[in-house]
N, C-alpha and C positions, 0 to 999 in steps of 0.2 A: 427425445423425451425431455419435457420441461415441466417439472412439478413445482407448484408455488403455494405459499400460504401467507396470508396477511393477518397480523394481529389486530383485531377490531378495536382494541383499547388504545394501542399506541400508533397504529398505522404502519408498523414495522413489517418488512418483507423477508422471507426466506425462500430461496430458489435452489432447486437441484436440477442441473442441466447435464444431459448425456446424449451424445450422438447428434448434436445440433449442427447442421452444416453452415449456419450463418452466425455462430456464436462469436461475437467480438464486442468491443465497446469503444465508441468514439466519444470521450467524455465531454468535449466541447461542442458536440452537435446534438445527436438525438438523446444521449443519456445524461445530459447536464443535471437533471433533477434526481437521477437514480444513483445515489451515493452508496454503492454497494462495495463492501469488502469482498474479495474473491479468493477462494482457495481452489486452485486448478490442479488437476491430476492428469498427467499424460499417460494414458493407458496403451498407446500405440508405440510405433518405432520413433526414432529420433525425428524431430521436426523443428521448424523455426518459429519462434514467437517474437513478434515485433512489439516492443513496449516504448511508447513515446518516441517512435522514430528510430529506435535502435534494435537491431536484430540479435537475438540470442539463440543458442542451441538449447532446445528443451528435450532432455534425455528421456528415454523410456522409464516408466515407473518412478517419476519424479514429481514432487509437489512444488507448486509455485504460488506463494501468497502475493496478492496484488492489492494495492491501496485503492481507495474509492475514487481517487481523482486521476488515475492512470488510464491512458488510452492504450488499447492493445488489440492485436488480432493474431490468430493462430494459422499456421500453414495448413493444418488439417484439423479443423475444429471438431469434426465428428469423432476424433479420437480422444477428445477431452471430456473428463467428468469434472464438474465444477459446482461448488457450493457458493452462493452469494447471499449476503445479508447486510442490512444496514444498521446504523446505530440504534434506531428505534426498536428493532427486533432483539438485538443483543449488543450491549455497549461494552466494548473491550475494556475501556478504562475503568468502568464501574465494577467489573468482575475480575480485575487484574490479579489480585491476590488469590482469588478463588480458583483461577485456572493457571496458577503458577506462572505469572508474568506473560500472559498471552500477547501483550504488546511487543514481545520479542519478535513475533512474526511480521508485524507491520511497523515497527518503530526503529529498525536498525539503520535505515537510511540507504540501504543497498538492496539490489535484487537478490533474493534468496532462492536458490534451487536446492531442494532437500530430497536426496535420493532415498528410496524405500528399499530395505532389504526384504527377504522373504517373509519373516514374521510380521513386519509392519504392513506389507502388502495384504496379508491375510486379515489383519485387524481392520484395515480400511475397506476391504471387500465385504466383510461382515457388517461393518457400520453402514456401508452403502445400502445393503439389503434392508437393514432396519429403517434407515431414512426413507427408503422407497415405500416400505410397508406403512409407516406412520403417515407419510404425506398422502397416501391413498386411503387412509382410515380417519375421516373427519368425525370427531366426537369432542366431548367437553374437556378432555385432557390432552388433546392433540398438540396444542401450542406448548404446554409444559413439557411434554415428551420431546418435542423437537428442540426446544431450548436446551434440554439436558443432553440430547444427542450432539447438538452443535458444540456445546461445551466440551463434550468428550472428544470430538474431532479436533478441536483446538488444542486440547491437552496432549493428545497423541502426537500431533504434528510439531507442537512446541518442544516436547521432550526430545524428539528426534533432531530438531533444528539446534537445540541447545547442546546436544551431544556432539554435533558437528562443528558449530561455530563457537562454542564456549566449553571446551572439554574440562577445564579446571574450574568447575562451577562453584565450588565452595569458596575458593580463594578469590574469584573474580566477580561473584554475584552482585555485590553492592556497587562496584564500579560499573559493571555492565548495565545494571538497572538505571544508573544515572545517565549513562550514554544513550540508552534507548529512550528514556524519558525526555532528554534534551531533543532528540529527533521528533518525538511526538509533539512536544511543545512548539517546536519550529513549524511543524505541519499545521498546527492550530492557529499560530499567531504571526506567521511571516508577513501577512498582508499589513500588519500594523507595527510590529516590533522588529527592528533590524540590528539591535545591538546585543553583543554577548553579555553585557552587564545585566540586561533585563532577564535573560534566561538563567544566568547564574543566580540572580536574586530569587527567581521562582523556585530554584532547586536548593536554595540555601547553601550555595557553594561559591567560592571565589572564581573569577575568570581563569586564574592560574591553575586552580584545581581541575577545572573543566579541560583546559589544554593538556594537562598531564594525563587525564583519563582518555582523551581522544587519541593521544599518541599510542595507546595500547590497542585500539580497535580500528583506527582509521588513519589514512594517510593525509587527511584534511584537518585543518583547524576548525574550531567551532565557528569562527567568523566565515570561513570558506563554505561551511555547510549552509549557513544562513544565506549567503550571497548566491550560492549555486541554486538553492531552492527558489529564490526570487527570480533568478535568471530563467530557470526552467518554466516558471509560471508566465513570465513575460513572453517567452518564445511560444508557449502554447496559445496565449491570448492573441499574439500577433499572427500566428499561423492559422488558428481555427476560428477566430471571431473577426468581425468587421470593426471592432472597437478602435478608436483613434489612439495615437500615441499619448495624447493628453489624458484620455480616459484610462489607459493602461497605467500611466504614471500615478494617478490618484488611487486607482484600485489596489496598487501594490504599496501604498503607504508613503509615496514620495510627494513632497510639497511642490517641487519645481520640475517641469518637464525637461528643461535643459540639463538639470543635474541627473535626472533619470537617463537621458540620452547619453550623457558622458559615462555614466556607470555602465550602461549596456555596451557601449562601444569599447570601453576599456577591457571588458571581459570577453567580447566576441569579435573584436576587430571590425565591426560594422555597426552602422546606426540601426535603430529599430525599423526605419522605413526601408533601408537596404535589405535587412533580414526578411521583411515581409515581401518585398518586390522580387527577391531571389527565390521565393517559395521554398526556403530552407525548412526541412522537417525538424521539429524540435528534438533535441538530444539532451540526455541528463548531464 
């Protein structure tokens, strides 16, 4: 089953996918233009999900939020229920305060697996039924109803994720908010901005403050997060596209191909061309 709606005013899409045997996404091939955020729910037994070339165990009754630029495929896609939407249908950043920091799901910089206990399973089952009804009932309020339901889904999953990954919410909320906003800013700007100072300025914090905050939530420094994001994009472009090293250099905000090659080799122990020729699958 694949139910869809497109907002005629914005061109935004919402999809509900269930029991589809070919549900996957190869971002740098057929789905380059479909920048969908995905909330996937494994309704079957343990299976493997491959995200950007890395295999993860996807446990039963677990939710997995996926960013719009991640490539993925599931071992048993017909056991997956997924909601997909793009920025034009529902902008997470614009509604951030309204849905209690929804960016938590997509701005933590790591893969989040959120297990559902009995009550949360029941909540999502009920929500799924209502989503299905609304997607099958086209009328003048259908779009508004679906936005409201999507917002409710994000709130439910965010509440559960925060309880798991940030149990001391009242004490950590402000610092956690800065942490995830940094990750979201990097996701938006890494093609152009490579310095910690830039992101610190955008957040009105000093680089030292950012480093202290990162030590609470991550084993990486802010600079390492920026560099790893650039490297992942470089690997994806080299693996999935025919773009030359020079084209990749400029697309990632470097002025000099030689400098980019040195940067890439310093972090991967191989040159961009060696990486491409070895057909290495990108890894985070």
